[in-house]
C-alpha positions as MATLAB code, in Angstrom:
seq = 'MNQALQAVLENSGNIVFFGGAGVSTESGIPDFRSADGLYHQKYRYEPETIISHHFFMQNPGAFYDFYRDRMICPSARPNAAHRALARLEAGGRLKAVITQNIDGLHQMAGSRNVLELHGSIHRNHCMDCHRAYSLQDILKEQGVPRCSCGGVIKPDVVLYEEPLDADVLERAVFYIEQADVLIVGGTSLVVYPAAGLLRYYRGNKLVLINQSPTPADHQASLLIREPIGKAFEGMDEPE';
ca = [
      80.838  123.326  104.494;
      83.784  122.353  102.343;
      84.264  118.643  103.137;
      88.044  118.650  102.735;
      88.295  121.583  105.142;
      85.996  119.864  107.616;
      88.167  116.738  107.548;
      91.281  118.771  108.360;
      89.590  120.639  111.211;
      88.081  117.532  112.800;
      91.541  116.056  113.372;
      93.209  119.200  114.677;
      93.515  120.668  118.146;
      95.810  123.641  117.574;
      94.399  125.738  114.746;
      95.372  129.310  113.909;
      93.552  131.485  111.399;
      95.224  134.282  109.449;
      92.860  136.404  107.364;
      92.591  139.484  105.218;
      90.036  141.712  103.541;
      88.318  138.827  101.735;
      86.991  137.576  105.070;
      84.802  140.667  105.367;
      83.688  141.227  101.769;
      80.729  138.888  102.317;
      79.701  141.239  105.125;
      79.549  144.128  102.662;
      82.948  145.666  103.388;
      84.996  146.408  100.236;
      88.427  144.883   99.828;
      91.374  146.600   98.189;
      92.469  144.761   95.052;
      89.390  143.190   93.474;
      87.574  144.830   90.543;
      85.297  146.680   92.967;
      87.985  147.233   95.584;
      89.222  150.495   97.034;
      92.215  150.646   94.714;
      89.885  150.779   91.698;
      87.718  153.638   92.984;
      87.981  157.118   91.508;
      89.004  159.776   93.985;
      90.944  163.005   93.741;
      93.899  161.195   95.334;
      94.922  157.550   95.047;
      93.637  155.453   97.980;
      97.213  154.390   98.789;
      98.070  158.065   99.202;
      94.985  158.931  101.263;
      95.585  156.190  103.821;
      99.211  157.130  104.410;
     100.595  158.757  107.545;
     101.962  161.703  105.606;
      98.610  162.433  103.960;
      96.733  162.148  107.256;
      99.054  164.663  108.888;
      98.898  167.079  105.950;
      95.245  166.743  104.977;
      93.146  165.153  107.751;
      89.916  166.512  106.277;
      90.311  164.643  102.978;
      91.481  161.569  104.882;
      88.331  161.531  107.007;
      86.088  162.049  103.983;
      87.531  158.873  102.435;
      87.740  157.016  105.753;
      84.076  157.559  106.631;
      82.918  156.878  103.070;
      84.932  153.768  102.262;
      86.581  152.279  105.351;
      83.853  152.424  107.995;
      80.765  150.281  107.584;
      78.843  150.410  110.883;
      75.981  148.301  109.492;
      78.265  145.337  108.672;
      77.633  142.103  110.533;
      79.691  138.893  110.858;
      79.283  136.296  108.139;
      79.537  132.490  108.215;
      83.340  132.554  108.363;
      83.456  134.888  111.371;
      80.852  132.810  113.201;
      82.502  129.470  112.399;
      85.870  130.696  113.668;
      84.271  131.906  116.890;
      82.692  128.456  117.375;
      86.049  126.759  116.762;
      87.633  128.961  119.414;
      84.807  128.330  121.875;
      85.365  124.600  121.341;
      89.029  124.978  122.238;
      90.523  124.005  118.878;
      91.216  127.458  117.442;
      93.898  129.241  119.445;
      94.025  132.627  117.719;
      92.628  134.743  114.918;
      95.236  136.934  113.264;
      93.621  139.527  111.047;
      94.640  142.312  108.716;
      91.119  143.749  108.979;
      90.179  146.739  111.093;
      86.396  146.207  111.238;
      86.052  144.293  114.534;
      83.737  141.676  113.014;
      85.628  138.759  114.540;
      84.986  140.137  118.025;
      81.368  140.863  117.128;
      80.982  137.196  116.172;
      82.349  136.118  119.550;
      86.070  135.545  118.955;
      88.160  136.506  121.964;
      91.811  136.055  121.045;
      91.982  138.346  118.003;
      95.306  139.846  116.980;
      94.638  142.934  114.856;
      97.774  143.543  112.824;
      96.458  146.773  111.306;
      94.529  148.121  114.298;
      90.818  148.815  114.623;
      88.263  151.445  113.676;
      86.754  150.930  117.129;
      89.742  152.485  118.886;
      90.667  156.136  118.418;
      92.807  158.573  120.356;
      93.640  162.255  120.630;
      97.067  162.911  119.163;
      97.764  165.541  121.843;
      96.424  164.251  125.178;
      95.874  160.588  124.121;
      92.306  160.465  125.386;
      90.443  157.441  123.989;
      87.397  157.745  121.728;
      84.954  155.191  120.304;
      83.783  154.649  116.749;
      80.486  156.290  117.685;
      82.400  159.412  118.709;
      83.947  159.567  115.237;
      80.677  158.928  113.402;
      78.736  161.673  115.164;
      81.297  164.330  114.213;
      81.522  166.188  110.910;
      84.850  166.876  109.247;
      87.952  166.282  111.353;
      87.001  164.984  114.815;
      88.652  166.865  117.617;
      89.232  166.154  121.281;
      87.891  168.395  124.044;
      91.498  169.605  124.381;
      91.477  170.697  120.735;
      93.728  167.959  119.419;
      92.996  165.935  116.280;
      91.578  162.461  116.916;
      93.310  159.691  114.963;
      91.957  156.187  114.360;
      94.117  153.435  115.826;
      94.630  151.910  112.390;
      98.029  151.329  110.840;
      98.453  153.676  107.904;
     101.036  153.344  105.155;
     104.443  154.535  106.446;
     103.551  153.406  109.979;
     104.995  150.285  111.662;
     102.909  147.393  112.910;
     102.548  147.033  116.667;
     105.592  145.016  117.765;
     103.741  143.199  120.550;
     100.885  142.118  118.273;
     103.384  140.951  115.653;
     105.355  138.975  118.229;
     102.216  137.247  119.506;
     101.142  136.430  115.941;
     104.519  134.775  115.285;
     104.193  132.760  118.511;
     100.776  131.337  117.604;
     101.762  130.555  114.015;
     104.911  128.751  115.156;
     102.871  126.582  117.542;
     100.021  125.760  115.140;
      99.512  122.298  113.707;
      96.975  123.726  111.222;
      97.272  127.212  109.738;
      94.247  128.455  107.801;
      94.949  131.454  105.586;
      91.868  133.064  104.099;
      90.757  136.109  102.144;
      94.182  137.605  101.642;
      96.301  138.163   98.543;
      99.478  137.676  100.615;
     101.220  140.590   98.930;
     101.151  143.136  101.783;
     104.238  142.986  103.978;
     105.206  142.555  106.734;
     101.918  140.740  107.416;
     102.302  138.350  104.465;
     105.740  137.349  105.755;
     104.180  135.674  108.784;
     103.678  132.470  106.792;
     107.388  131.712  106.940;
     107.047  131.043  110.679;
     104.649  128.147  110.181;
     106.381  124.852  110.967;
     103.515  122.424  110.330;
     102.421  120.600  107.215;
      98.726  121.470  107.139;
      98.490  124.831  105.439;
      94.942  125.538  104.279;
      94.644  128.418  101.826;
      91.186  129.805  101.018;
      91.125  132.565   98.423;
      89.235  133.173   95.194;
      92.313  134.361   93.302;
      95.876  132.963   93.177;
      98.420  133.922   95.843;
     102.218  133.592   96.026;
     101.805  130.797   98.611;
      99.499  128.516   96.611;
     102.286  125.996   95.973;
     102.849  125.623   99.736;
      99.250  124.738  100.562;
      98.272  121.215  101.516;
      94.661  122.224  100.839;
      93.766  124.951   98.353;
      90.152  126.156   98.258;
      89.040  128.506   95.474;
      85.721  129.821   96.783;
      84.404  132.612   99.003;
      85.544  131.990  102.550;
      82.003  132.271  103.945;
      80.922  129.493  101.607;
      83.858  127.315  102.671;
      82.774  127.599  106.319;
      79.019  127.623  105.662;
      77.152  125.222  107.936;
      79.874  125.092  110.549;
      78.627  128.353  112.012;
      75.288  126.766  112.950;
      74.649  125.097  116.330;
      74.901  121.325  116.204;
];
């Protein structure tokens, strides 16, 4: 484990983690902006267009083709970062995980207080009768999944042009305001409103873990330029 990070964590009792796509890339899930990310893939439509509310409503078939191919990875498993964060929470020092990811890997690793800013692939609902459906229900269908009532099933993920859940956002602000240590990892900090959450941090121990520069680098008290799983490696193992 990164020794500087370990030193910060050992002296902290109110830690909050805020993470993005880079947390899950070591689990085999593609991010958005790296060289191999979704925004650099070749599709008939731009990924930003496909994962917009307007496109989903107008062309759900093409949306689901992309969604199943590039945004769902049912074989993915938690990596060292997910497991280490779950252990920190179990030990009482980590108070919340705030994530921009929709993959559910934090919960799979054992984290309980996970605030999903952009929703989850594991929750789906009928747009007509609001009946709930699981990820398995989506995966076993071909084309556009439909409810028994005939309505289109939509993933509970926040698409472009859609607002974040106000309650989740409010809870995220609360935990960040209370934190003595805020760890930000695997995020470019360019997607708003999520990236704007950093302004609510009142402490002086901002740990930033990202392989590429971010707009908040100058604010960090500890800046780690390595894969986030590597930074946490070893801490995820039982003592």
